[in-house]
Every structure is written in structure tokens, then in C-alpha cells.
C-alpha positions as CSV (number, residue, x, y, z in Angstrom):
1,M,49.9,133.5,3.7
2,R,51.4,132.6,6.9
3,P,49.2,130.9,9.3
4,R,49.1,132.4,12.6
5,L,49.2,131.4,16.0
6,L,45.9,131.8,18.2
7,L,46.8,132.9,21.7
8,P,45.3,135.0,23.9
9,R,46.8,138.3,23.5
10,G,47.3,138.3,27.8
11,E,49.4,135.3,27.5
12,L,51.7,136.8,24.9
13,A,52.1,140.0,27.2
14,R,52.4,138.2,30.5
15,P,56.2,138.3,31.7
16,C,58.4,135.5,31.9
17,S,58.9,133.9,35.0
18,P,62.2,134.6,37.3
19,A,63.4,131.2,36.6
20,I,63.7,132.0,33.1
21,H,65.7,135.0,33.5
22,S,68.1,133.3,36.0
23,T,72.0,133.6,35.4
24,T,72.4,130.1,35.1
25,T,72.5,128.7,31.4
26,R,70.6,125.5,30.8
27,F,72.3,123.0,28.7
28,F,69.7,120.8,27.0
29,T,72.2,118.0,26.7
30,Q,72.7,117.3,30.5
31,S,70.4,116.7,33.3
32,A,70.1,118.9,36.3
33,S,71.8,116.4,38.6
34,V,75.1,116.0,36.0
35,R,75.3,119.7,35.0
36,V,75.3,121.5,38.5
37,G,78.8,122.4,39.0
38,T,80.5,120.5,36.1
39,R,81.7,121.4,32.9
40,T,82.4,118.4,31.2
41,R,81.7,116.7,27.8
42,P,78.2,115.9,26.8
43,Q,77.3,112.2,27.8
44,L,75.3,111.0,24.6
45,G,75.0,107.4,23.7
46,F,76.3,108.1,20.4
47,L,79.0,110.1,21.5
48,N,80.4,107.8,23.7
49,V,83.4,105.3,22.8
50,P,81.9,101.5,23.6
51,V,84.7,100.0,25.9
52,T,84.2,96.3,25.8
53,T,86.6,93.1,26.4
54,Q,86.8,90.8,23.6
55,Q,86.2,87.4,24.8
56,Y,87.8,84.4,23.0
57,R,86.4,80.9,23.0
58,Y,88.9,78.4,24.7
59,L,87.6,75.2,24.5
60,T,86.8,74.9,20.7
61,T,85.9,71.7,19.1
62,E,89.3,71.5,17.8
63,R,91.1,72.0,21.2
64,K,88.7,69.5,22.9
65,A,89.5,67.1,20.6
66,R,93.1,67.7,21.1
67,L,93.1,67.6,24.7
68,K,91.0,64.2,24.6
69,Q,93.8,62.9,22.4
70,D,96.9,64.4,24.9
71,I,95.2,62.8,28.1
72,K,94.8,59.5,26.1
73,Q,98.5,59.7,25.1
74,G,99.4,60.3,28.8
75,I,97.7,57.8,30.4
76,K,99.0,55.3,27.8
77,I,102.6,56.4,28.2
78,T,102.2,56.7,32.1
79,S,100.6,53.0,31.8
80,Y,103.8,51.5,29.4
81,L,106.0,53.2,32.0
82,W,104.7,51.8,35.1
83,M,104.3,48.1,33.5
84,A,108.2,48.6,32.0
85,G,109.0,49.2,36.0
86,A,107.0,46.0,37.0
87,C,108.3,44.1,34.4
88,C,112.1,45.4,35.7
89,F,111.1,44.6,39.1
90,A,110.1,41.2,38.1
91,I,113.1,40.3,36.4
92,A,115.0,41.8,39.0
93,F,113.2,39.7,41.6
94,A,113.5,36.7,39.8
95,L,117.3,37.1,39.2
96,V,117.9,37.6,43.0
97,Q,115.6,34.4,43.9
98,E,117.6,32.5,41.0
99,T,120.8,33.2,42.9
100,L,119.5,32.6,46.4
101,E,118.0,29.2,45.2
102,A,121.6,28.3,43.8
103,R,123.1,29.1,47.1
104,Y,120.3,28.0,49.5
105,P,118.2,25.0,47.8
106,T,114.7,24.5,48.6
107,P,112.7,21.5,48.1
108,H,110.7,21.9,44.4
109,E,107.4,20.5,46.6
110,W,107.2,23.4,48.8
111,S,104.9,26.5,48.0
112,M,106.6,29.6,46.3
113,L,106.0,31.8,49.6
114,S,107.9,29.1,51.8
115,R,110.8,28.8,49.4
116,I,110.8,32.4,49.3
117,F,110.6,32.9,53.4
118,F,113.4,30.2,53.6
119,R,115.7,31.6,51.0
120,G,115.0,35.0,52.6
121,A,116.1,34.0,56.2
122,F,119.0,32.1,55.3
123,C,120.4,35.3,53.5
124,E,119.6,37.5,56.2
125,R,121.5,34.7,58.6
126,D,124.5,35.1,56.3
127,Q,124.5,38.8,56.5
128,T,127.7,39.8,54.7
129,D,127.5,44.1,54.6
130,P,130.0,45.0,57.1
131,S,127.6,48.1,57.7
132,R,125.0,46.4,59.6
133,T,124.4,42.9,61.6
134,T,122.2,40.2,61.1
135,D,118.3,41.1,62.1
136,W,117.6,38.0,64.1
137,V,114.2,39.2,65.0
138,H,113.5,39.2,60.8
139,V,115.2,35.7,60.6
140,T,112.9,34.3,63.3
141,N,109.8,35.5,61.9
142,W,110.6,34.5,58.4
143,I,111.7,31.0,59.1
144,K,108.8,30.6,61.9
145,S,106.2,31.4,58.9
146,V,108.2,28.6,56.9
147,V,107.7,26.0,59.7
148,D,104.2,27.1,60.4
149,R,103.5,26.8,56.5
150,L,105.3,23.2,56.6
151,E,103.2,22.1,59.5
152,D,100.0,23.3,58.0
153,P,98.1,20.4,56.2
154,G,96.4,22.9,54.0
155,I,99.5,24.3,52.7
156,D,102.9,22.6,52.5
157,G,102.2,19.8,55.2
158,K,99.7,17.4,53.6
159,G,100.1,13.8,54.9
160,L,101.9,15.3,58.0
161,K,101.3,13.5,61.3
162,D,101.5,14.4,64.9
163,A,104.0,12.5,67.1
164,P,102.5,10.3,70.1
165,S,101.3,12.0,73.1
166,D,104.4,11.2,75.0
167,R,106.5,13.5,73.0
168,P,107.0,17.4,73.5
169,K,103.8,19.3,72.3
170,G,103.8,20.4,68.9
171,T,106.4,17.5,67.7
172,R,105.6,15.9,64.2
173,D,106.1,12.8,62.6
174,I,107.5,13.4,59.2
175,S,108.4,9.7,58.0
176,T,105.7,9.9,55.4
177,M,107.1,12.6,53.9
178,S,109.7,12.8,50.9
179,E,113.3,12.5,51.7
180,N,114.0,16.2,50.3
181,W,110.9,17.7,52.3
182,R,112.4,16.0,55.5
183,R,115.8,17.5,54.7
184,G,114.2,20.7,53.9
185,Y,112.1,20.6,57.4
186,Y,115.1,19.7,59.3
187,E,117.0,22.8,58.0
188,A,114.2,25.2,58.9
189,M,113.7,23.8,62.3
190,M,117.7,24.1,63.1
191,L,117.6,27.8,61.6
192,Y,114.4,28.3,64.0
193,A,116.1,26.8,67.2
194,K,119.3,28.7,66.1
195,A,117.3,32.1,65.8
196,A,115.5,31.7,68.8
197,E,118.7,31.7,70.7
198,N,119.2,35.2,69.5
199,V,115.9,36.4,70.6
200,E,115.3,34.5,73.6
201,N,114.9,37.6,75.7
202,W,112.3,39.4,73.4
203,V,109.0,40.4,74.7
204,T,105.9,42.0,73.5
205,D,104.0,44.6,75.2
206,K,100.1,43.9,74.7
207,T,99.3,47.3,75.7
208,Q,101.5,49.0,72.9
209,N,101.7,46.0,70.5
210,L,105.8,46.8,71.0
211,T,108.2,44.1,70.8
212,V,111.7,45.1,72.4
213,P,114.6,43.2,74.4
214,N,113.7,42.6,78.0
215,D,116.5,45.1,79.1
216,Y,114.1,48.0,78.4
217,V,111.2,46.4,80.3
218,I,110.6,48.0,83.8
219,G,110.0,45.5,86.5
220,P,111.0,43.4,89.6
221,S,113.3,41.4,87.5
222,N,115.1,44.1,86.0
223,P,115.8,46.8,88.5
224,N,118.1,48.8,86.4
225,P,116.3,49.0,82.7
226,R,117.9,50.7,79.9
227,P,116.9,54.0,78.8
228,F,114.1,53.5,76.1
229,P,115.2,55.1,73.0
230,N,111.9,55.9,71.2
231,E,110.0,58.9,72.5
232,N,106.6,57.7,70.7
233,Y,106.4,54.7,73.1
234,R,106.4,54.7,76.7
235,P,108.7,52.3,78.6
236,P,106.9,48.6,78.5
237,Q,105.7,47.5,82.1
238,E,106.9,43.7,83.3
239,D,103.0,43.0,83.9
240,D,102.1,44.1,80.4
241,C,104.9,41.9,78.6
242,V,104.7,38.3,77.4
243,P,107.3,36.2,75.7
244,T,107.5,36.8,71.9
245,F,109.1,33.9,70.6
246,E,109.2,30.0,71.3
247,S,111.9,29.0,73.7
248,P,115.3,27.2,72.3
249,N,114.8,24.3,74.6
250,E,111.1,23.8,73.3
251,I,112.5,23.8,69.7
252,Y,115.7,21.5,70.4
253,M,113.4,19.2,72.2
254,R,110.9,19.1,69.1
255,I,113.8,18.5,66.6
256,L,115.1,15.7,69.0
257,S,111.7,13.7,69.2
258,T,110.7,14.3,65.6
259,E,109.9,11.0,64.1
260,G,111.6,10.3,60.4
261,L,115.2,12.1,60.9
262,T,118.3,10.2,60.5
263,N,120.6,9.6,63.1
264,R,123.1,12.1,61.8
265,Q,120.6,14.8,61.9
266,R,119.4,13.7,65.5
267,I,123.4,13.9,66.6
268,E,123.9,17.4,65.1
269,A,120.8,18.4,66.6
270,G,122.2,17.2,70.1
271,L,125.3,18.8,69.5
272,A,124.0,22.0,69.0
273,Y,121.6,21.8,71.8
274,A,124.4,20.7,74.1
275,T,126.4,23.9,73.0
276,W,123.3,25.9,74.0
277,L,122.9,24.6,77.3
278,E,126.7,25.1,78.0
279,F,126.5,28.6,76.7
280,K,123.5,29.0,79.6
281,Q,125.8,27.3,82.0
282,I,123.7,24.3,82.4
283,T,126.5,21.8,82.2
284,G,124.9,18.8,83.7
285,P,122.2,18.3,81.0
286,A,124.6,19.2,78.4
287,N,127.1,16.3,79.2
288,I,124.0,13.8,79.4
289,I,122.8,14.8,75.9
290,L,126.5,14.6,74.7
291,E,126.8,11.1,76.1
292,N,123.4,10.2,74.3
293,A,124.7,11.4,71.0
294,V,128.0,9.2,71.6
295,D,125.9,6.2,72.6
296,L,123.7,6.6,69.4
297,A,126.7,6.5,67.1
298,A,128.1,3.5,68.6
299,S,124.9,1.5,68.7
300,E,124.4,2.5,64.6
301,Q,127.9,1.7,63.8
302,A,127.3,-1.8,66.0
303,S,124.1,-2.6,64.2
304,L,125.5,-1.8,60.8
305,T,128.6,-3.9,61.2
306,G,127.3,-6.6,63.0
307,G,129.9,-6.4,65.7
308,Q,131.0,-4.2,68.6
309,A,132.0,-0.6,68.1
310,P,135.5,0.3,68.8
311,L,134.3,2.4,72.3
312,D,134.9,2.1,75.8
313,T,131.8,2.9,77.2
314,K,133.1,3.4,80.6
315,T,135.8,5.8,79.5
316,Y,134.6,6.8,76.5
317,T,138.0,6.3,74.5
318,L,138.2,4.8,71.1
319,V,140.1,1.2,71.2
320,N,142.3,1.3,68.3
321,D,142.5,-1.6,65.9
322,T,145.6,-2.5,64.6
323,A,144.2,-5.1,62.2
324,G,143.0,-2.4,60.0
325,A,139.6,-3.7,59.0
326,G,137.2,-1.3,57.6
327,H,134.5,-1.9,60.2
328,H,136.6,-1.4,62.9
329,H,137.5,2.1,62.3
330,P,135.2,4.6,63.9
331,S,132.5,6.4,61.7
332,S,132.0,9.8,61.4
333,N,129.1,10.3,63.5
334,L,131.2,8.4,66.4
335,L,134.2,10.7,65.7
336,Q,132.3,13.9,65.7
337,S,130.2,13.4,68.9
338,L,133.0,11.8,70.8
339,T,135.2,14.8,69.7
340,A,132.5,17.4,71.0
341,L,132.0,15.2,74.4
342,A,135.9,15.6,75.1
343,T,136.3,19.0,74.4
344,F,133.2,19.9,76.3
345,R,134.8,18.1,79.6
346,A,138.1,19.7,78.9
347,R,136.4,23.4,78.6
348,N,134.7,22.5,82.0
349,G,137.9,21.4,83.8
350,D,137.6,17.5,83.6
351,V,141.0,17.1,82.3
352,S,141.6,13.6,83.5
353,S,138.7,12.4,81.5
354,A,139.1,14.6,78.3
355,L,142.9,14.3,77.4
356,P,142.6,10.5,77.2
357,M,139.6,10.7,75.0
358,L,141.3,13.2,72.8
359,V,144.6,11.3,72.3
360,S,142.4,8.2,71.5
361,I,140.6,10.2,68.8
362,L,143.8,11.6,67.4
363,Q,145.6,8.1,67.2
364,A,142.0,6.8,65.5
365,R,142.0,9.4,62.8
366,K,145.7,8.6,61.9
367,T,144.8,5.1,61.2
368,L,141.9,6.1,59.0
369,P,141.9,4.8,55.3
370,S,142.7,7.1,52.3
371,T,140.2,4.7,50.1
372,D,137.1,2.9,50.6
373,P,135.6,0.9,48.2
374,R,132.1,1.1,49.9
375,R,132.1,4.9,48.7
376,I,130.5,5.7,45.3
377,P,133.1,8.2,43.7
378,S,131.5,11.4,42.4
379,L,131.1,11.2,38.5
380,P,133.3,14.1,37.0
381,Q,131.2,17.0,35.6
382,K,130.9,17.4,31.7
383,R,131.6,20.5,30.4
384,Q,128.6,22.7,29.4
385,T,127.9,23.9,26.1
386,W,126.4,27.3,25.2
387,A,123.2,25.7,24.4
388,G,123.2,23.5,27.5
389,A,123.8,26.7,29.4
390,A,120.9,28.6,27.7
391,L,118.5,25.6,28.4
392,A,119.7,25.6,32.2
393,L,118.6,29.0,32.6
394,L,115.1,28.0,31.8
395,K,114.9,25.0,34.0
396,E,114.9,24.9,37.7
397,P,118.1,23.7,39.5
398,P,118.0,20.1,40.8
399,Y,117.9,20.0,44.7
400,P,121.2,18.5,45.8
401,D,121.9,14.9,46.5
402,P,121.6,13.8,50.6
403,P,124.8,14.3,52.2
404,E,126.6,11.2,53.9
405,D,124.9,9.8,56.5
406,G,127.8,9.5,58.7
407,T,128.0,5.6,59.2
408,L,131.3,5.1,57.2
409,P,134.7,6.1,58.3
410,P,136.0,9.4,56.9
411,L,138.7,9.2,54.4
412,R,141.9,10.6,55.3
413,D,142.6,13.4,52.8
414,A,143.5,17.1,53.8
415,K,140.6,18.2,55.6
416,E,140.8,15.0,57.8
417,R,144.7,16.1,58.5
418,C,143.9,19.6,59.5
419,E,141.3,18.0,61.8
420,E,144.1,16.0,63.3
421,A,145.9,19.4,63.5
422,A,142.9,20.7,65.5
423,L,143.0,17.5,68.1
424,S,146.7,18.5,68.7
425,L,146.1,21.9,69.1
426,H,143.4,21.1,72.2
427,I,145.8,18.5,73.6
428,G,148.4,21.3,73.4
429,E,146.2,23.6,75.5
430,I,145.3,20.8,78.1
431,M,149.1,19.9,78.6
432,Y,150.3,23.5,78.5
433,T,147.5,24.8,81.5
434,A,147.7,21.2,83.3
435,K,148.2,22.0,86.9
436,S,151.1,19.8,88.6
437,N,153.5,20.5,90.8
438,T,156.7,22.7,90.2
439,S,159.0,20.1,89.0
440,G,156.6,18.7,86.5
441,A,155.0,22.3,85.2
442,A,158.3,22.8,82.8
443,H,157.8,19.3,81.3
444,H,153.9,19.9,80.6
445,R,154.8,23.2,79.3
446,E,157.3,21.6,76.5
447,E,154.9,19.0,75.6
448,G,152.0,21.4,75.2
449,L,154.4,23.5,72.9
450,G,155.3,20.4,71.0
451,W,151.8,19.7,70.2
452,T,151.2,23.2,69.1
453,R,154.2,23.4,66.7
454,E,153.0,20.3,65.3
455,A,149.4,21.3,64.8
456,V,151.1,24.6,63.1
457,D,153.4,22.7,60.8
458,I,150.4,20.3,59.6
459,A,147.9,23.0,58.9
460,E,150.5,24.9,57.0
461,E,151.4,22.1,55.1
462,Q,147.8,20.9,53.6
463,L,146.9,24.5,53.4
464,R,150.0,25.2,50.9
465,G,148.8,22.0,48.8
466,L,145.1,22.6,48.5
467,S,144.3,24.4,45.2
468,N,141.7,27.2,44.9
469,K,138.7,25.3,43.4
470,S,135.3,25.4,44.7
471,S,135.5,21.7,45.8
472,A,138.5,22.3,48.2
473,M,136.8,25.3,49.8
474,S,135.6,23.6,52.9
475,A,138.8,21.8,53.6
476,R,140.9,25.1,53.2
477,L,138.5,27.0,55.7
478,T,139.1,24.2,57.9
479,C,143.0,24.5,57.8
480,R,143.0,28.3,57.6
481,E,141.3,28.3,61.0
482,C,143.2,25.6,62.4
483,L,146.7,27.7,61.3
484,A,145.0,30.9,62.7
485,A,144.3,29.2,66.0
486,G,147.8,27.4,66.4
487,L,149.6,30.6,65.6
488,E,147.8,32.7,68.2
489,N,148.2,29.9,70.6
490,W,151.8,29.6,70.0
491,T,152.3,33.2,70.3
492,M,150.6,33.5,73.7
493,M,152.6,30.4,75.1
494,V,156.0,31.6,74.1
495,S,155.3,35.1,75.2
496,R,154.5,34.1,78.4
497,L,157.5,31.8,78.8
498,A,159.8,34.7,77.3
499,R,158.3,37.0,80.1
500,E,159.1,34.6,82.5
501,E,162.6,34.3,81.0
502,K,163.2,38.1,81.0
503,A,162.1,38.4,85.0
504,R,164.5,35.3,85.6
505,K,167.5,37.0,83.9
506,E,167.1,40.2,85.7
507,E,167.1,38.1,88.9
508,L,170.4,36.4,87.7
509,E,171.7,39.9,86.9
510,K,171.1,40.9,90.5
511,N,172.3,37.7,91.9
512,P,175.2,36.3,89.8
513,D,175.8,33.5,92.5
514,L,172.8,31.7,90.8
515,L,174.7,30.8,87.9
516,N,177.0,28.8,89.7
517,P,176.3,25.1,89.2
518,K,177.4,24.2,92.6
519,K,174.7,26.4,94.2
520,T,171.0,25.6,94.4
521,S,167.8,27.9,94.2
522,W,164.7,26.7,95.5
523,W,162.5,29.5,93.4
524,S,164.2,28.3,90.2
525,F,161.6,28.0,87.2
526,W,162.7,24.7,86.3
527,G,163.0,23.4,89.8
528,Q,166.6,23.1,89.5
529,G,169.7,24.6,90.9
530,E,171.6,25.8,87.9
531,H,170.9,27.9,85.2
532,K,172.5,27.4,81.9
533,Q,173.4,30.8,80.0
534,E,171.5,29.3,76.4
535,D,168.4,28.6,78.2
536,L,168.1,32.3,79.0
537,N,167.6,33.6,75.7
538,R,165.6,30.4,74.3
539,W,162.1,31.8,74.5
540,A,163.2,35.5,72.8
541,A,164.7,33.6,70.1
542,E,161.6,31.5,69.5
543,E,159.5,34.5,69.4
544,K,161.3,35.7,66.5
545,V,160.8,32.4,64.9
546,I,157.2,32.9,65.5
547,A,157.2,36.3,64.1
548,E,158.9,34.8,60.9
549,R,156.4,32.2,60.5
550,Q,153.3,34.3,60.9
551,R,155.0,36.9,58.1
552,R,155.3,33.5,55.9
553,A,151.7,32.3,56.4
554,A,150.3,35.9,56.2
555,D,149.3,35.3,52.5
556,L,147.7,31.9,53.7
557,L,145.5,33.5,56.1
558,E,144.1,36.3,54.1
559,E,141.2,35.3,51.8
560,L,140.7,37.6,48.9
561,P,137.2,38.1,47.5
562,T,136.7,35.9,44.5
563,G,133.7,35.8,42.2
564,N,131.7,38.1,40.3
565,R,131.7,41.9,41.7
566,G,129.2,43.4,38.7
567,F,129.6,44.5,35.3
568,L,131.8,47.7,36.8
569,S,134.3,45.4,38.2
570,F,136.6,46.3,35.5
571,L,136.9,49.9,37.2
572,Q,137.8,48.3,40.4
573,A,141.3,47.6,41.5
């Protein structure tokens, strides 16, 4: 029998509540908030499709090991590349320094930095790139660093002494140093003085730490300054500026007062100093310095030969000795200093004193011996084998032997003959431009042209006879300069005479009576009353001769570049 539900009868008969009989259907699968006004699919958990993104594990153990290996390999390859680049740079730097060492030798006892700065300064001075000029500021900074290191007892100046107190400040006594060290110090000081000449007017603005030429400085001493090119700096003021570099006068005086230099070095320094003073138009001290150089060379020759130097100390002309004794010939130092004094006086208008000096020098040079037993002949160089060349690359090149001290007379070789031609050029210029009366002007011009023609002939003859070997390069350079200057002077002289000749012809065409020898003309160019017909075309014809000589000498005056142009030189014409 089925169990019965025990409920009160009233409960079963009670009517249902109104909510039960509402028209809204109640879905048991939705809540009230969801099912109100919607007819969607039931949202049951077991009916929903799970939408999940699959996540991967990128940094696995295998990938981590591979990344570590790749990073190590990258670091290793990068290190190898940097080391290879550093090695290539070191090799290139060493090759460049080796090339510069062969061109500009440095004493082996100097430190490495001093030698590098020395080569760099000389290389920048001899700048060959046509697209840029020599940066004298860099040259001055480099060579000043060399001088400072050489004068520092803790670097390269061990054993260096200070000069006596009566010498200029900063002068050194280098007599205790080695001969190679002294030569290198002298070369560095001379370049320092030459560089100081080119940067004499440079100043430093202390407020901006700026180094510029004084043309840009604003102040009373420069009322019209140049516009300052750099907009990042303001134009320097004169009160804020101080000289950047040492004065050339101070450097030259230090060189001349240095103990331990040879007489030839003192003479060369004196000639350079006199040239600088002449450029600054300080002719009085320049003449004194040149005279002191001549006196030093004469006294040196007199003390070495035990006699008297062939020099008249009043007129500074050489006393030529016809006996031909070797010790009576003037020394190289005497000829060099006396030539500098004579040309200096000629440039400054003292022709009456300069002309006899030049003539005596020329006569003395023509009597020089072609051989001298006192000179030690240079040994011929042996032919180097491949093994010797390979070993030479591993050794440091030897420092060159010291040059001649200038106490012996020079030999009359091709270079000396070109020096004679240069003297003839000087004499020709003086004779051509000499001031005289009207009657003597033509004679002086004729003599000047004669000296010039002779100089051109000698220079061309010697230049054609010289070889292209490196040992003759100095003589070729001297002869080439002399030939170029001679042709230029000859052209200018004859061109001037040709213009005057043309003007004279035009005047004669207007006045035919001037050709009559019985009539005189006070205005005549030659100071005579007659004009020969053949004289009216003389200088025009000589102009044609000069043009032909210039065409013939063009191949001698052109210096073609010789030497190695690199491994791509075979691609160049």
C-alpha cells in the first residue's frame, strides 16, 4: 500500500497564491536577473565550452643553455674582432712611425713619446696634401712638448744643466749630453723657433679657454677686428687675452746662448734669426747678428789653420789667394755667412758694400778645389740581400752620422757651380737696377743681362749633367731653383727693354729725322744722337730667344713624382 502524505486537509484545499498563476513562465535554469526580458541559451557550467589560451614555456632548460652559448659566442667573436682591429691599428701605426723615422731620424736614447711628437711635428711642417695647409698651432704644441720633455731631468733631460745666470732665462748647458742628443735638441729648438714665427700673434682668452689669432680680438690695439667665425663663443676682449706661445726672439736667443752647440749650428741659428728680424724690419740688429756670424766663421778658420782668415774685416770682402794653398780657401761656414750678409745689404739698399762682397765670393768659389785629401771619402754601400733586408726590418735604423762642421772649404762640384750661378744672378740684379746717370744706365743694364745669361747657362748645363739618383737630389734642387729664377729675371729684364724699344720705334716713326746720324737727340735711351736700325729690333729678337730657352728647359723644371704610390699604382697613368 502506498504511503500517504499526512497534511491537514485545509492546506490542500487552500488556493494557490496569485504569483503562482502569473502569466510569466519561470525557468528553473536561470536566475531572475538573467531571465527577465531575455531568451538565451541556458548558462550552465557543464554546457559552456571552456575558452582558454594555451600558454607555452619559452625559457626552457634547453633554450636557456642555447642562449648562454650564443651570448658567449657573441662576446668571443666581438672580442676577436676588437683584438684584430687593435692589431691592425698597431701594425699600421708602427709602419707609419717606421716610415717617419726613416724620413726624420730621432736619437735612440729619447723616450718613445718624445720621438713620436718629434716626427709628428716635422711631418705636419712638411705637409704635402694640396687640399690643406700646415697647421702651425699643432706643430708648435708638438715640438714644445718635445722641448719640455728634453729639458725635464725626470724624462729625457737626465744630466742636463742650467746655463750661467747671465744667459737668457731658460737657457741650458747641453755640453755633457751625447752628440746625437745635442743634434736632436738643436733640430727641435730650430723647429720650435720657426713654428713660433708663424704663431707669434696668437692669443688665449682666459675666460673662455680659447686660442685665436689677435685679428679677432676686440680692443684698442685692434680697432678693426675681423668677424669672429664661431657663434658658440663670444669675440675675445683684449683685457682677457694673453700671448699663447713663446716669442721667436726669446727662442733664438736661447739657441744662440746654449752651451754645447757647434759653431756651424750657431751660424745657422744666427742666419735664421737675422732673416726673422729682417722680416720684422728690424735691420740694425739683423746686420749685427750677420756680422757676428761672419766674425765667428773667420775666427774659427784662423784658429784651425794657425794663420789668418782670408777676409778683410773692414769691407768684409774675401782676399783671394792665387797660391792655391788649401788652408787659404774660405771655409763653408765663412762662405755661407758672408753670402747672407752680402745679400742682406743688397736687399736693404747698400749696393756699394754688397757688390764687392758678392764679386769676391764668386771669385773665391771659382778657385775652390775639386778634391781635398782631408775629406774622408764615403764608403760604397754594399748590395743588400733578401735575408739582410728581412733582418733590417727587425732592427731599429741607425741614427745618421753627423754632418760636416763647415771648417773645410767646399768642393767645386755641380752643386757649388750652381751656387756660383746663384751669385751671378744676384750680381746681375744689382747691376741691372743700379742707379746711375743716363749715359751709364745702358752699360749697367748690359752688364746685368750678361751676368744673368751666364747664370742661366751654368744652371742648365749642370742640371742636364746630373743624374736622378737620390744622392744628387740636393744638387738638382739647387740647380733647378737657380735656373727657374734666372729665366724669370732674364724675361723681366728683356721685357722691360723691349717695351722701351717699342716706344722708341714709335717715336722714330713720328720723327724720321732722328735716324739721321748727323742730328742728336737729348732724350735718346742710350744717351746718343743716332739710332741704328738693327738696334730697334734687338730686344724683340731676344724675347724670342728666351721663349725658346724656356721651352727647352721645361722638362728640367718639371719634377715628376717618383717613388711608390701604393699597391694600386699600376692602375694609375
